[in-house]
VOGU-3710 file (C-alpha; in Angstrom, 3 decimals, decimal comma):
1> mtamydfsik> -67,104/31,743/-7,021  -66,523/28,164/-8,052  -63,656/29,266/-10,273  -62,051/30,942/-7,300  -62,704/27,881/-5,165  -61,142/25,564/-7,791  -58,106/27,824/-8,007  -57,558/27,583/-4,222  -57,771/23,789/-4,233  -55,304/23,578/-7,140
11> kiinivllti> -52,975/25,952/-5,345  -53,193/23,939/-2,099  -52,557/20,647/-3,923  -49,540/22,160/-5,688  -48,134/23,465/-2,407  -48,651/20,087/-0,686  -47,021/18,189/-3,575  -44,104/20,628/-3,657  -43,667/20,280/0,118  -43,687/16,476/-0,118
21> fvlfiifyth> -41,139/16,615/-2,939  -38,834/18,957/-0,982  -39,103/16,786/2,151  -38,317/13,688/0,084  -35,184/15,376/-1,321  -34,076/16,423/2,183  -34,554/12,948/3,704  -32,922/11,221/0,736  -29,914/13,535/0,868  -29,582/13,052/4,616
31> srtaflsqga> -29,774/9,247/4,335  -27,055/9,212/1,669  -24,682/11,594/3,500  -25,261/10,816/7,199  -22,215/8,538/7,274  -19,996/11,532/6,531  -20,626/12,974/9,976  -20,013/9,621/11,711  -16,392/9,150/10,695  -14,650/5,808/10,393
41> nlsvsnlsng> -16,032/2,755/12,164  -13,574/0,128/13,393  -14,047/-3,517/14,375  -11,336/-6,087/15,069  -11,703/-9,849/15,292  -9,624/-12,333/17,313  -8,349/-9,670/19,723  -9,837/-8,707/23,083  -8,783/-6,473/25,935  -7,069/-8,409/28,722
51> qivtestlei> -6,301/-11,337/26,445  -3,462/-13,650/27,509  -1,377/-15,072/24,681  1,290/-17,745/24,861  2,842/-17,145/21,441  4,879/-14,075/20,532  2,832/-13,367/17,380  -0,881/-13,058/16,707  -2,588/-12,463/13,371  -5,494/-10,044/13,607
61> tgiakratrl> -8,102/-9,086/11,042  -10,760/-6,426/10,990  -12,853/-3,915/9,117  -12,396/-0,150/9,129  -15,534/1,166/7,421  -15,215/4,555/5,726  -11,533/4,759/6,733  -8,809/6,203/4,564  -6,032/5,755/7,130  -5,422/2,951/9,646
71> tinnrelvid> -2,602/2,655/12,170  -1,663/0,029/14,720  0,687/1,435/17,379  1,490/4,374/15,043  2,398/2,006/12,175  0,278/2,615/9,073  -1,490/-0,344/7,446  -2,963/-0,863/4,000  -6,727/-1,337/3,828  -8,695/-2,515/0,809
81> eegnfadvlv> -11,682/-0,758/-0,794  -14,150/-2,449/1,574  -12,059/-1,481/4,613  -10,675/-4,963/5,364  -7,244/-5,220/6,953  -4,939/-7,865/8,401  -1,735/-7,645/10,390  0,544/-9,729/12,564  1,259/-8,350/16,018  4,557/-9,203/17,705
91> fspglnnvei> 4,579/-9,223/21,507  7,372/-8,943/24,023  7,061/-10,830/27,337  4,740/-9,142/29,803  2,059/-6,535/29,194  1,707/-5,160/25,654  -0,479/-2,195/24,715  -2,092/-2,201/21,275  -3,796/0,909/19,874  -5,660/0,720/16,573
101> vaedkygkgd> -6,790/4,030/15,041  -8,942/4,488/11,922  -9,619/7,910/10,347  -11,770/9,022/7,442  -10,806/11,691/4,912  -12,113/14,407/7,260  -10,016/13,266/10,229  -12,947/11,766/12,135  -12,458/8,263/13,354  -12,523/5,494/15,850
111> dlkyailyre> -9,824/4,011/18,052  -9,575/0,780/20,011  -7,108/0,098/22,824  -6,128/-3,331/24,080  -3,888/-4,596/26,880  -2,468/-7,987/25,897  -0,427/-10,148/28,262  2,188/-12,314/26,572  3,326/-15,160/28,761  5,706/-17,750/27,404
121> edsetlsdil> 4,317/-21,265/27,628  7,151/-22,606/29,739  7,057/-19,773/32,281  5,823/-20,709/35,710  2,742/-18,867/36,873  2,135/-17,480/40,330  -0,558/-20,072/40,952  1,891/-22,862/39,996  4,383/-21,538/42,558  1,717/-21,203/45,236
131> vrhqarietr> 0,487/-24,775/44,637  4,048/-26,082/44,771  4,751/-24,110/47,947  1,491/-25,237/49,584  2,394/-28,856/48,810  5,791/-28,358/50,501  4,112/-26,837/53,555  1,628/-29,691/53,784  4,458/-32,219/53,556  6,449/-30,460/56,287
141> tqqseipeed> 3,319/-30,051/58,412  2,599/-33,745/58,197  6,218/-34,601/59,022  6,762/-32,159/61,887  3,248/-31,209/63,059  3,820/-27,469/62,373  0,596/-25,443/61,938  -0,089/-24,155/58,424  -0,402/-20,582/59,720  3,395/-20,397/59,897
151> aaieespeet> 3,609/-20,339/56,103  3,179/-16,699/55,024  3,117/-15,560/51,430  3,576/-11,883/50,623  3,986/-9,876/47,425  6,530/-7,067/47,375  7,513/-5,695/43,952  10,239/-3,306/45,104  11,661/-4,229/48,511  12,651/-7,667/49,666
161> eevpggevie> 13,565/-8,673/53,170  15,640/-11,678/54,043  13,473/-14,331/55,599  15,422/-16,673/57,860  14,983/-20,147/56,464  12,701/-18,682/53,792  12,727/-18,755/50,046  12,720/-15,643/47,822  11,192/-16,070/44,361  10,955/-13,358/41,707
171> inndtllldn> 8,357/-13,464/38,898  8,000/-10,587/36,415  9,353/-8,065/38,934  7,082/-9,399/41,698  8,954/-10,850/44,644  7,379/-13,577/46,715  8,658/-14,186/50,209  7,915/-17,747/51,187  8,413/-18,374/54,905  9,590/-21,943/55,341
181> nn> 10,545/-21,723/59,035  10,281/-25,072/60,813
//
């Protein structure tokens, strides 16, 4: 009976060792191939959504891990073996949309979308106009004792009405009606 008992223990040890070996092979294979199901991974430096730039060009850099194809606004870029890329974006005045797409050899990928506002340095901002207008109102108020409530500021991108004695200012398709009635 001891021979039978020894044979059972040997058999159990062999089964346990074989099971451990098979599990090791499965986990090792999964750890080495898990990235295949993830697709490309994209990261971009020196670019953020909602960014305001004052120059018409901006150099960007980034990494597209596991990517075989990279496009910026449907324009294909070259990436090195590590996935590094660099490009210079050219902006037109106003809002610019930037879409960066990275794909791996299986078509899986990552995409990033940015809205970038390009404003020329010498362009006057809305807040500059409002400060200037408020200063004019304060000067007129001090000179003629007119209440500040008479100065109305409205935004109207499509329709403009003539304001008697008022000033009409247009900025990037936004029209400001400044009521300067005295």
